[in-house]
C-alpha positions as CSV (number, residue, x, y, z in Angstrom):
1,M,-4.1,29.1,-7.9
2,K,-7.1,30.5,-9.7
3,W,-5.2,33.7,-10.3
4,I,-2.4,31.6,-11.9
5,R,-4.8,29.5,-14.0
6,S,-6.5,32.6,-15.4
7,S,-3.4,33.6,-17.5
8,I,-1.1,31.7,-19.9
9,S,1.8,33.9,-19.0
10,R,1.4,33.4,-15.3
11,K,1.1,29.6,-15.9
12,V,4.4,29.7,-17.9
13,I,6.1,31.8,-15.3
14,F,4.9,29.6,-12.5
15,S,6.1,26.5,-14.3
16,I,9.5,28.1,-15.0
17,L,9.8,29.1,-11.3
18,I,9.0,25.5,-10.3
19,L,11.6,24.2,-12.7
20,F,14.1,26.8,-11.5
21,L,13.4,25.9,-7.9
22,I,13.9,22.2,-8.5
23,T,17.0,22.8,-10.6
24,F,18.6,25.2,-8.2
25,S,17.7,23.0,-5.2
26,I,19.6,20.2,-6.8
27,Y,22.4,22.6,-7.7
28,G,22.5,24.0,-4.2
29,Y,22.7,20.5,-2.7
30,V,25.4,19.5,-5.1
31,L,27.3,22.8,-4.6
32,R,27.1,22.5,-0.8
33,T,28.3,18.9,-1.0
34,Q,31.2,19.8,-3.3
35,I,32.1,22.9,-1.2
36,R,32.0,20.8,2.0
37,S,34.1,18.1,0.4
38,S,36.6,20.7,-1.0
39,F,36.9,22.5,2.3
40,E,37.3,19.3,4.2
41,K,40.1,18.2,1.9
42,E,41.7,21.6,2.0
43,T,41.5,21.7,5.8
44,E,42.9,18.1,6.0
45,A,45.8,19.1,3.8
46,K,46.3,22.3,5.8
47,L,46.2,20.5,9.1
48,M,48.7,17.9,7.9
49,K,51.0,20.6,6.4
50,D,50.8,22.7,9.6
51,S,51.5,19.7,11.8
52,Q,54.5,18.8,9.7
53,K,55.7,22.4,9.8
54,I,55.3,22.7,13.6
55,A,57.0,19.3,14.0
56,T,59.9,20.6,11.9
57,E,60.2,23.7,14.0
58,V,60.1,21.8,17.2
59,N,62.7,19.3,15.8
60,L,65.0,22.2,14.8
61,F,64.6,23.6,18.3
62,L,65.7,20.3,19.8
63,E,68.4,19.7,17.3
64,R,70.0,23.0,18.2
65,Y,70.6,21.8,21.8
66,M,71.4,18.3,20.8
67,T,74.1,19.8,18.6
68,I,75.5,21.8,21.6
69,V,75.6,18.6,23.7
70,N,77.4,16.8,20.8
71,Q,79.9,19.6,20.6
72,M,80.5,19.4,24.3
73,E,81.7,15.9,23.8
74,T,84.6,17.2,21.7
75,N,85.8,19.3,24.7
76,Q,88.7,17.3,26.2
77,D,88.4,19.3,29.5
78,Y,85.0,17.8,30.0
79,L,86.2,14.3,29.3
80,E,89.2,14.6,31.5
81,I,87.3,16.0,34.5
82,L,84.7,13.2,34.2
83,E,87.4,10.7,34.1
84,D,89.4,12.1,37.1
85,I,86.8,13.0,39.7
86,E,85.7,10.0,41.6
87,N,84.2,11.7,44.8
88,R,82.5,14.9,45.7
89,A,85.2,16.1,48.1
90,N,88.0,16.8,45.6
91,K,85.9,18.1,42.7
92,R,86.8,21.8,43.3
93,E,90.4,20.8,43.7
94,H,90.7,19.6,40.2
95,P,92.8,22.0,38.1
96,L,90.1,22.1,35.4
97,Y,87.1,22.7,37.6
98,N,87.1,26.5,37.3
99,K,87.6,26.4,33.6
100,V,84.8,23.9,33.1
101,V,82.5,26.0,35.3
102,E,83.3,29.0,33.2
103,Q,82.7,27.1,29.9
104,L,79.4,25.8,31.2
105,A,78.4,29.3,32.2
106,A,79.3,30.5,28.7
107,I,77.0,27.8,27.2
108,K,74.2,28.7,29.6
109,N,74.5,32.4,28.8
110,S,74.6,31.7,25.1
111,D,70.9,30.8,25.0
112,Q,68.1,32.0,27.2
113,N,66.3,28.6,26.9
114,I,69.2,26.8,28.6
115,S,68.4,26.9,32.3
116,L,71.3,24.6,33.3
117,A,74.5,23.3,31.7
118,Y,76.1,20.5,33.6
119,L,78.3,17.4,33.7
120,G,76.9,14.4,35.5
121,L,79.6,12.6,37.5
122,G,78.9,8.9,37.5
123,E,81.5,7.9,40.2
124,A,81.1,11.0,42.4
125,S,77.3,11.0,42.0
126,D,77.4,14.7,41.7
127,L,76.9,17.5,39.2
128,I,79.3,20.2,37.9
129,T,77.2,23.2,36.7
130,Q,77.7,26.8,35.6
131,D,77.3,27.6,39.3
132,Y,80.6,27.3,41.0
133,D,79.1,26.6,44.5
134,Y,76.5,24.0,43.3
135,D,76.6,20.7,45.2
136,A,74.0,18.0,44.9
137,D,72.2,16.8,47.9
138,P,74.2,14.4,50.1
139,D,71.8,11.5,49.3
140,Y,71.7,12.3,45.6
141,Q,72.3,9.1,43.6
142,I,72.8,10.0,40.0
143,R,72.9,6.5,38.7
144,G,69.5,5.9,40.3
145,K,67.8,8.8,38.3
146,G,65.6,7.9,35.4
147,W,67.1,10.4,33.0
148,Y,70.6,9.2,33.7
149,Q,69.6,5.6,33.2
150,E,67.7,6.4,30.0
151,T,70.8,8.2,28.7
152,I,73.2,5.4,29.5
153,K,70.8,2.9,28.0
154,A,70.4,4.9,24.8
155,G,74.1,5.2,24.3
156,N,73.5,8.4,22.4
157,T,72.2,11.9,22.7
158,I,68.6,11.8,23.9
159,V,65.8,14.2,24.9
160,T,64.2,13.2,28.1
161,E,60.5,13.3,29.1
162,P,59.4,16.8,30.1
163,Y,59.2,17.5,33.8
164,V,58.4,20.5,36.0
165,D,61.4,22.5,37.3
166,G,61.3,22.5,41.1
167,V,62.7,26.0,41.3
168,T,60.9,27.9,38.5
169,G,57.9,25.7,38.2
170,G,58.3,25.8,34.5
171,L,58.3,22.8,32.1
172,I,61.8,21.7,31.1
173,I,63.5,18.8,29.3
174,S,67.0,17.5,29.5
175,V,69.2,16.9,26.5
176,A,71.9,14.5,27.5
177,K,74.7,12.4,26.1
178,P,76.6,9.6,27.9
179,V,80.3,9.5,28.2
180,M,81.6,5.9,28.2
181,Q,85.1,4.4,28.7
182,A,85.8,0.7,28.3
183,G,82.1,-0.1,28.7
184,Q,81.9,1.9,32.0
185,D,79.8,5.1,32.3
186,L,82.0,8.0,33.4
187,G,79.0,10.4,33.4
188,T,76.9,12.6,31.1
189,L,77.0,15.9,29.2
190,A,73.6,17.6,29.6
191,L,71.6,20.7,29.2
192,D,68.2,21.6,30.9
193,I,66.1,23.4,28.3
194,T,62.9,25.3,29.1
195,L,60.0,24.8,26.7
196,D,58.9,28.4,26.5
197,D,59.8,28.8,22.9
198,I,58.0,25.6,21.9
199,S,54.9,26.8,23.7
200,K,55.2,30.1,21.8
201,I,55.5,28.2,18.5
202,L,52.4,26.1,19.3
203,S,50.4,29.0,20.8
204,N,50.9,31.1,17.7
205,Y,49.2,28.4,15.6
206,Q,45.5,28.8,14.9
207,V,43.3,27.3,12.2
208,A,39.7,28.5,11.6
209,E,38.3,30.2,14.7
210,T,39.2,27.8,17.5
211,G,41.6,25.3,16.0
212,Y,44.8,24.7,17.8
213,A,47.9,22.5,18.1
214,I,49.0,20.0,20.8
215,L,52.2,18.3,21.7
216,I,52.6,14.9,23.4
217,S,55.6,13.1,24.6
218,K,56.6,9.6,23.6
219,N,54.6,8.1,26.5
220,G,51.5,10.1,25.5
221,T,51.7,12.8,28.2
222,I,50.4,16.2,26.9
223,I,53.3,18.6,26.8
224,Y,51.4,21.5,25.3
225,H,47.7,22.4,25.2
226,P,45.9,25.7,25.1
227,N,44.2,24.6,28.3
228,E,47.2,24.6,30.7
229,E,45.3,22.5,33.2
230,R,45.7,19.6,30.9
231,V,49.5,20.0,30.5
232,M,51.4,17.2,32.3
233,N,48.1,16.1,33.8
234,D,46.4,14.3,30.9
235,N,47.6,11.4,28.8
236,M,46.1,10.8,25.4
237,S,46.5,7.1,25.8
238,D,43.8,7.2,28.5
239,F,41.1,8.3,26.0
240,D,38.8,5.8,24.3
241,G,37.8,5.4,20.7
242,A,39.4,7.2,17.8
243,L,41.4,9.6,20.0
244,G,43.0,6.7,22.0
245,Q,43.8,4.9,18.7
246,A,45.4,8.2,17.4
247,A,47.5,8.4,20.6
248,S,48.9,4.9,19.9
249,S,49.7,5.9,16.4
250,M,51.4,9.2,17.6
251,Q,53.5,7.3,20.1
252,A,54.5,4.9,17.4
253,G,55.9,7.8,15.4
254,E,53.3,7.6,12.7
255,S,51.6,10.3,10.7
256,G,47.8,10.4,10.1
257,L,44.4,12.0,10.1
258,I,41.4,11.1,12.2
259,N,37.8,12.2,12.8
260,Y,36.7,11.9,16.4
261,E,34.1,13.2,18.8
262,F,35.0,15.1,22.0
263,N,32.5,16.7,24.3
264,N,29.7,16.1,21.7
265,E,31.7,18.0,19.1
266,Q,33.0,16.4,15.9
267,R,36.7,17.2,15.3
268,L,39.4,16.7,12.7
269,M,43.0,16.2,13.7
270,A,46.2,15.7,11.8
271,F,49.4,14.4,13.5
272,N,53.1,14.1,12.6
273,P,56.1,12.9,14.7
274,V,58.9,15.2,15.9
275,A,62.2,13.5,14.9
276,N,64.9,12.6,17.4
277,S,62.5,12.9,20.4
278,G,59.5,10.4,20.1
279,W,57.2,13.4,20.4
280,S,54.2,14.1,18.2
281,I,52.5,17.2,17.0
282,G,48.7,17.3,16.6
283,T,46.8,20.1,14.8
284,L,43.0,19.9,15.2
285,V,39.9,21.9,14.4
286,P,36.1,21.5,15.1
287,K,34.4,20.2,11.9
288,D,31.7,22.8,12.2
289,E,34.2,25.6,11.7
290,I,35.5,24.0,8.5
291,M,32.3,25.1,6.7
292,V,32.2,28.6,8.1
293,E,33.9,30.0,5.0
294,G,32.3,27.4,2.8
295,N,28.8,28.4,4.1
296,R,29.7,32.1,3.4
297,I,30.6,31.1,-0.2
298,L,27.5,29.0,-0.4
299,F,25.3,31.8,0.9
300,I,26.8,34.2,-1.6
301,S,26.3,31.6,-4.4
302,L,22.7,31.1,-3.4
303,V,22.0,34.8,-3.2
304,L,23.5,35.2,-6.7
305,L,21.4,32.2,-7.9
306,I,18.2,33.7,-6.4
307,G,19.0,37.0,-8.0
308,A,19.6,35.3,-11.3
309,V,16.3,33.4,-10.9
310,L,14.4,36.6,-10.2
311,F,16.1,38.5,-13.1
312,T,15.4,35.6,-15.4
313,T,11.8,35.4,-14.2
314,I,11.2,39.1,-14.8
315,L,12.9,38.9,-18.2
316,I,10.8,35.9,-19.2
317,S,7.7,37.7,-17.9
318,L,8.4,40.8,-20.0
319,L,9.1,38.6,-23.1
320,L,6.0,36.6,-22.6
321,K,3.9,39.7,-22.1
322,K,5.3,41.1,-25.3
323,N,4.9,37.9,-27.3
324,L,1.4,37.1,-25.9
325,K,0.1,40.7,-26.4
326,P,-1.5,39.8,-29.8
327,I,-3.6,37.3,-28.0
328,D,-5.6,40.2,-26.5
329,K,-6.3,41.4,-30.0
330,I,-7.5,37.9,-31.1
331,L,-9.6,37.6,-27.9
332,A,-11.2,41.1,-28.6
333,A,-12.0,40.0,-32.2
334,I,-13.5,36.7,-31.0
335,N,-15.8,38.7,-28.5
336,N,-16.9,41.0,-31.4
337,V,-17.7,37.9,-33.5
338,A,-19.6,36.4,-30.6
339,A,-21.6,39.7,-30.3
340,G,-22.5,39.5,-34.0
341,D,-20.0,41.8,-35.7
342,L,-18.8,39.7,-38.6
343,S,-16.9,42.6,-40.1
344,T,-14.2,42.2,-37.5
345,K,-10.7,41.4,-38.8
346,V,-7.4,40.8,-36.9
347,D,-4.4,42.4,-38.5
348,L,-1.2,40.5,-37.4
349,D,1.9,40.2,-39.4
350,Q,3.3,37.1,-37.6
351,A,4.3,33.7,-38.9
352,D,4.2,31.9,-35.6
353,E,1.3,30.0,-34.0
354,I,-0.5,33.2,-32.9
355,G,-0.3,34.6,-36.4
356,R,-1.8,31.3,-37.8
357,I,-4.6,31.5,-35.2
358,A,-5.4,35.1,-36.3
359,T,-5.4,34.0,-40.0
360,A,-7.7,31.1,-39.2
361,L,-10.0,33.5,-37.3
362,N,-10.2,35.9,-40.2
363,Q,-11.0,33.0,-42.6
364,M,-13.7,31.6,-40.2
365,T,-15.3,35.1,-39.9
366,A,-15.3,35.5,-43.7
367,N,-17.0,32.1,-44.2
368,M,-19.6,32.8,-41.5
369,R,-20.3,36.2,-43.1
370,S,-20.9,34.5,-46.5
371,I,-23.2,31.9,-45.0
372,I,-25.2,34.5,-43.1
373,E,-25.7,36.6,-46.2
374,K,-27.0,33.6,-48.2
375,V,-29.3,32.7,-45.3
376,A,-30.6,36.3,-45.2
377,D,-31.5,36.2,-48.9
378,T,-33.2,32.9,-48.6
379,A,-35.2,34.1,-45.6
380,T,-36.5,37.1,-47.6
381,D,-37.6,34.9,-50.5
382,L,-39.2,32.4,-48.1
383,S,-41.2,35.1,-46.3
384,A,-42.7,36.3,-49.6
385,S,-43.6,32.8,-50.8
386,S,-45.2,31.9,-47.5
387,E,-47.5,34.9,-47.6
388,E,-48.7,34.0,-51.2
389,L,-49.3,30.4,-50.1
390,S,-51.3,31.5,-47.1
391,A,-53.6,33.7,-49.3
392,S,-54.2,30.8,-51.8
393,G,-55.0,28.4,-49.0
394,E,-57.6,30.6,-47.5
395,E,-59.5,30.7,-50.9
396,V,-59.4,26.9,-51.3
397,A,-60.6,26.4,-47.7
398,S,-63.7,28.6,-48.4
399,A,-64.7,26.6,-51.4
400,A,-64.2,23.2,-49.7
401,E,-66.4,24.3,-46.8
402,E,-69.4,25.0,-49.2
403,V,-69.1,21.6,-51.0
404,G,-68.9,19.8,-47.6
405,N,-72.2,21.4,-46.4
406,A,-74.1,20.1,-49.6
407,I,-72.8,16.6,-49.3
408,Q,-73.7,16.5,-45.6
409,Q,-77.4,16.9,-46.4
410,V,-77.4,14.0,-48.8
411,A,-75.6,11.8,-46.2
412,S,-78.2,12.5,-43.5
413,G,-81.1,10.7,-45.4
414,S,-79.0,7.6,-46.2
415,E,-78.0,7.4,-42.6
416,E,-81.6,7.3,-41.3
417,Q,-82.5,4.4,-43.7
418,S,-79.4,2.5,-42.8
419,A,-80.2,3.0,-39.0
420,Q,-83.6,1.2,-39.4
421,V,-82.1,-1.7,-41.2
422,D,-79.4,-2.0,-38.7
423,Q,-81.9,-2.1,-35.8
424,T,-83.8,-5.1,-37.5
425,N,-80.4,-6.8,-38.1
426,V,-79.5,-6.4,-34.4
427,M,-82.8,-8.1,-33.3
428,I,-82.2,-11.1,-35.6
429,K,-78.6,-11.4,-34.3
430,D,-79.9,-11.5,-30.7
431,L,-82.3,-14.3,-31.7
432,L,-79.5,-16.2,-33.4
433,E,-77.2,-15.8,-30.4
434,Q,-79.9,-17.2,-28.0
435,I,-80.4,-20.2,-30.3
436,E,-76.7,-20.8,-30.5
437,E,-76.5,-20.6,-26.7
438,V,-79.2,-23.3,-26.4
439,E,-77.3,-25.5,-28.9
440,N,-74.0,-25.0,-27.2
441,M,-75.5,-25.8,-23.8
442,S,-76.9,-29.1,-25.2
443,K,-73.5,-29.9,-26.7
444,Q,-71.9,-29.2,-23.4
445,M,-74.4,-31.4,-21.5
446,D,-73.7,-34.2,-24.1
447,T,-70.0,-33.8,-23.5
448,Q,-70.4,-33.9,-19.8
449,S,-72.7,-36.9,-19.9
450,N,-70.0,-38.7,-21.9
451,E,-67.4,-37.7,-19.3
452,V,-69.6,-39.0,-16.5
453,M,-69.9,-42.4,-18.4
454,E,-66.2,-42.6,-18.7
455,N,-65.7,-41.7,-15.0
456,I,-68.2,-44.5,-14.1
457,K,-66.2,-47.0,-16.2
458,S,-63.0,-45.8,-14.6
459,G,-64.6,-46.2,-11.1
460,N,-65.7,-49.7,-11.9
461,Q,-62.2,-50.6,-13.1
462,S,-60.7,-49.0,-9.9
463,I,-63.1,-51.0,-7.7
464,D,-62.1,-54.3,-9.5
465,N,-58.4,-53.4,-9.0
466,S,-59.1,-52.6,-5.3
467,V,-60.8,-56.0,-4.8
468,N,-57.8,-57.8,-6.4
469,E,-55.3,-55.8,-4.3
470,I,-57.2,-56.3,-1.1
471,S,-57.4,-60.1,-1.8
472,S,-53.6,-60.0,-2.4
473,V,-53.2,-58.2,0.9
474,K,-55.4,-60.8,2.7
475,N,-53.3,-63.7,1.3
476,N,-50.0,-61.9,2.2
477,A,-51.3,-61.3,5.8
478,E,-52.2,-65.0,6.1
479,E,-48.7,-66.0,5.0
480,V,-47.1,-63.4,7.4
481,S,-49.2,-64.8,10.2
482,K,-48.0,-68.3,9.5
483,T,-44.3,-67.1,9.4
484,I,-44.8,-65.3,12.7
485,N,-46.3,-68.4,14.3
486,N,-43.3,-70.4,13.1
487,L,-41.0,-67.7,14.6
488,G,-42.7,-68.2,17.9
489,E,-42.2,-71.9,17.8
490,L,-38.5,-71.4,16.9
491,S,-38.1,-68.9,19.9
492,T,-39.5,-71.6,22.2
493,Q,-37.0,-74.1,20.9
494,I,-34.2,-71.6,21.3
495,G,-35.4,-71.1,24.9
496,D,-35.1,-74.8,25.6
497,I,-31.5,-74.8,24.2
498,V,-30.6,-71.8,26.3
499,A,-32.0,-73.6,29.4
500,L,-29.9,-76.6,28.6
501,I,-26.8,-74.3,28.2
502,N,-27.6,-72.7,31.5
503,N,-27.8,-76.1,33.3
504,I,-24.4,-77.1,31.7
505,A,-22.9,-73.8,32.9
506,A,-24.2,-74.4,36.4
507,Q,-22.8,-77.9,36.5
508,T,-19.5,-76.6,35.0
509,N,-19.4,-74.0,37.7
510,L,-19.9,-76.6,40.4
511,L,-17.2,-78.8,38.9
512,A,-14.8,-75.9,38.8
513,L,-15.6,-75.2,42.4
514,N,-14.8,-78.8,43.4
515,A,-11.6,-78.7,41.3
516,A,-10.5,-75.5,43.1
517,I,-11.2,-77.3,46.5
518,E,-9.1,-80.3,45.4
519,A,-6.3,-78.0,44.1
520,A,-6.2,-76.2,47.5
521,R,-5.8,-79.5,49.2
522,A,-2.9,-80.4,46.9
523,G,-1.0,-77.3,48.0
524,E,1.8,-76.1,45.7
525,A,1.4,-79.1,43.3
526,G,-2.2,-78.1,42.6
527,R,-1.7,-74.3,42.2
528,G,-1.6,-74.5,38.4
529,F,-4.7,-76.6,38.3
530,S,-6.4,-74.1,40.7
531,V,-5.7,-71.3,38.2
532,V,-7.3,-73.3,35.4
533,A,-10.2,-74.2,37.6
534,D,-10.8,-70.4,38.3
535,E,-10.7,-69.7,34.6
536,I,-13.2,-72.4,33.9
537,R,-15.5,-71.2,36.7
538,Q,-15.3,-67.6,35.3
539,L,-16.2,-68.9,31.8
540,A,-19.1,-70.9,33.3
541,E,-20.4,-67.8,35.1
542,E,-20.1,-65.7,32.0
543,S,-21.9,-68.4,30.0
544,E,-24.7,-68.5,32.7
545,N,-25.0,-64.7,32.5
546,A,-25.1,-64.8,28.7
547,T,-27.9,-67.5,28.8
548,V,-29.9,-65.3,31.2
549,Q,-29.6,-62.3,28.7
550,I,-30.5,-64.6,25.8
551,N,-33.5,-65.9,27.7
552,K,-34.7,-62.3,28.3
553,L,-34.4,-61.5,24.6
554,I,-36.3,-64.7,23.7
555,N,-39.1,-63.7,26.1
556,K,-39.3,-60.3,24.4
557,I,-39.3,-61.9,21.0
558,G,-42.1,-64.3,22.1
559,A,-44.2,-61.4,23.4
560,G,-43.6,-59.5,20.1
561,V,-44.6,-62.6,18.1
562,D,-47.9,-63.0,20.1
563,N,-48.6,-59.3,19.6
564,A,-47.9,-59.5,15.8
565,V,-50.2,-62.6,15.5
566,D,-53.0,-60.6,17.2
567,K,-52.6,-57.7,14.9
568,M,-52.5,-59.9,11.8
569,N,-55.8,-61.4,12.9
570,N,-57.2,-57.9,13.3
571,T,-55.8,-57.0,9.8
572,E,-57.6,-60.0,8.3
573,E,-60.9,-58.9,9.7
574,V,-60.4,-55.3,8.4
575,V,-59.5,-56.6,4.9
576,N,-62.8,-58.7,4.9
577,H,-64.8,-55.7,5.8
578,S,-63.1,-53.6,3.0
579,V,-64.0,-56.3,0.4
580,E,-67.6,-56.1,1.4
581,A,-67.6,-52.2,1.3
582,I,-66.1,-52.2,-2.2
583,D,-68.8,-54.7,-3.5
584,E,-71.5,-52.3,-2.2
585,T,-69.7,-49.4,-4.0
586,R,-69.7,-51.4,-7.3
587,N,-73.5,-51.8,-7.1
588,Y,-74.0,-48.0,-6.6
589,F,-71.8,-47.3,-9.7
590,E,-73.9,-49.7,-11.8
591,E,-77.1,-47.8,-10.8
592,I,-75.5,-44.4,-11.6
593,N,-74.4,-45.8,-15.1
594,S,-78.0,-46.8,-15.9
595,A,-79.4,-43.3,-15.1
596,S,-76.6,-41.6,-17.1
597,L,-77.5,-43.5,-20.2
598,Q,-81.1,-42.2,-20.0
599,L,-79.9,-38.6,-19.5
600,A,-77.6,-38.9,-22.6
601,E,-80.6,-39.9,-24.9
602,F,-82.7,-36.9,-23.7
603,I,-79.8,-34.4,-24.4
604,D,-79.3,-35.8,-27.9
605,N,-83.0,-35.0,-28.7
606,I,-82.6,-31.4,-27.5
607,S,-79.5,-30.8,-29.5
608,S,-81.1,-32.0,-32.8
609,K,-84.1,-29.7,-32.4
610,S,-81.8,-26.7,-31.6
611,E,-79.9,-27.3,-34.9
612,R,-83.2,-27.0,-37.0
613,V,-84.2,-23.7,-35.3
614,N,-80.7,-22.3,-36.0
615,L,-80.9,-23.2,-39.7
616,N,-84.2,-21.3,-40.2
617,A,-82.8,-18.2,-38.3
618,N,-79.8,-18.1,-40.5
619,K,-81.9,-17.8,-43.6
620,V,-83.8,-14.8,-42.1
621,E,-80.5,-13.2,-41.2
622,E,-79.2,-13.5,-44.8
623,V,-82.2,-11.6,-46.2
624,V,-81.9,-8.8,-43.7
625,N,-78.1,-8.5,-44.4
626,E,-78.8,-8.0,-48.1
627,I,-81.2,-5.1,-47.3
628,A,-78.7,-3.6,-44.9
629,K,-75.8,-3.9,-47.4
630,V,-77.6,-1.8,-50.0
631,S,-78.5,0.9,-47.4
632,E,-74.9,0.9,-46.0
633,E,-73.4,1.3,-49.5
634,A,-75.5,4.4,-50.1
635,A,-74.7,5.8,-46.7
636,T,-71.0,4.9,-47.1
637,N,-70.7,6.7,-50.5
638,A,-72.3,9.8,-49.0
639,E,-70.1,9.7,-46.0
640,E,-67.0,9.1,-48.1
641,V,-67.7,12.2,-50.2
642,S,-68.4,14.2,-47.0
643,A,-65.3,13.0,-45.3
644,S,-63.2,13.8,-48.5
645,S,-64.5,17.3,-48.5
646,E,-63.8,17.6,-44.8
647,E,-60.3,16.3,-45.2
648,Q,-59.8,18.7,-48.1
649,Y,-61.0,21.5,-45.9
650,S,-58.8,20.4,-43.0
651,S,-55.8,20.0,-45.3
652,T,-56.4,23.5,-46.6
653,E,-56.5,24.9,-43.1
654,E,-53.3,23.1,-42.2
655,I,-51.6,24.6,-45.3
656,V,-52.8,28.0,-44.2
657,R,-51.5,27.5,-40.7
658,A,-48.2,26.1,-42.0
659,S,-47.8,29.0,-44.4
660,D,-48.5,31.4,-41.5
661,Q,-45.9,29.6,-39.3
662,L,-43.4,29.6,-42.1
663,A,-43.9,33.3,-42.7
664,E,-43.4,33.9,-38.9
665,M,-40.3,31.8,-38.9
666,A,-39.0,33.6,-41.9
667,N,-39.5,36.9,-40.1
668,E,-37.7,35.6,-36.9
669,L,-34.8,34.4,-39.1
670,S,-34.6,37.8,-40.7
671,E,-34.6,39.4,-37.3
672,S,-31.8,37.1,-36.1
673,I,-29.7,37.8,-39.2
674,N,-30.2,41.5,-38.8
675,K,-28.3,41.2,-35.5
676,F,-25.1,40.4,-37.5
677,K,-23.0,43.2,-38.9
678,F,-21.6,42.5,-42.3
């Protein structure tokens, strides 16, 4: 793929090949479908036409012998002998016997397919043939034979079902016509015909490589098949599926075309009826052989297509190579420009995209050449100017350095005087800072003493609140104690009521028991009263159980009330002790408040004296600051002049360095420009 991506022509050719492959694949598929459809239709038409043709030939074969039989009916000798002979004994005595035998022999000898020409004698139950000495078997009953019955029933010339000749072992048929008189059968006129010629007609037929024809009788028996083992042994009606359905259609005298599978092979068969016989001709071919010629045509078409693709690909490749050849010139020119050769020019006399690319490249090269020439001129001028600037800067730097040295000496004396004044000023500032610290500490102590006084006031207020709340708690506890005592008394009263209910339940239970005894004595009359008594007794027992449970709960409540009373009494004692402790705490806070007031007065005295000392120290600091200011102004002026001279010297050195760098850059630019070829 990398090899393809590295060339436009290869990309185009590869894309065209892909397009051709897709197009020709679709074309090949459509072509194969069309060829297959065409060959199938052509084969179907051929099979149908062949089956019709073979059916016509077989019908002509049968009609020839049916015509002979019909002509025999016009022979009065045949009719007379059939009418006269009533038993076997006198058949040779009939005056027409010899003549009839000779006529039958003539008919038999006229056609090699006629194996026997004969008259069937209905009354005599015998046959007169071309053989003078022929006699039927003694037990031969002609009217019991199937062919005879079929002929009489048809009332016209018929072709019988094929059967195997007992003498020759060959397959033969009988063509027979009944002779009737006043509704009574006198006998038949008949020919036995061998089917050798029909077999030859069918065996000579072939379609594709292994296609063949078959012939079946009106009952479905196979009369002809290339595989002789199936002749007279197989019946098409016995097959299942499409083949069995086709057999039904063939027996019904229909024409048609079917697709069926036999021995895992798909086949196509056309069939047509044989007139005047009830037979049917089938022509068939394996479907794989239909496309043998079609595949050959398809193969040739595909070979031609592949050849056309290859030829077209080679032609396109040559055309692309020719049309894309100028790109190599453009690429070489671009490489030259990349290497610095701006004198490169592409000469192409083309109006297409490649020609426009070449024109744009020449224009770009010309523009770059013009720009580089201007840059080269500018670089030359810049190099000269930077060298002049560097020389001037060095002279200015030398002068600035001398001025700086002189000013530095003046600044040194001013700095010494200023340093002494600064040292004095520092000592005074230290003193002021210490005084300020004392003053600040006294202010902080004053603030803290005020906070302590406030805290003491808050503590006294909290103590008063605590005394009031504890008194409230004491009063509430006394009320709760009274309520609990009342609850205990009520529990005692409830217990008395429960005892009364319990006694009533016991008496009710006793009465119910007596009632039950009386009801038992009353027998059936007291049974209803006994049930009621039982219900009353059960209610009495449940009431007694309930009173027992209530009594237990009352006892628990009483115990809880006693416990609560004891705890409330303890709580009252604790509250009294708390009130006493809070009163002692109030006394302590009053003593602390008195001491705090004395401390606040002492702190105020210290703060006022610190303020006086601070005022005097500030006056001294102002005088020293005036002296320092004068000294600093002198030193500052000298330093400013010295700094200005140093800055001028530094700026001059920077200008010199910049001009050197500029000259170096100009030289590098010139060297870079020299790489280009104009």
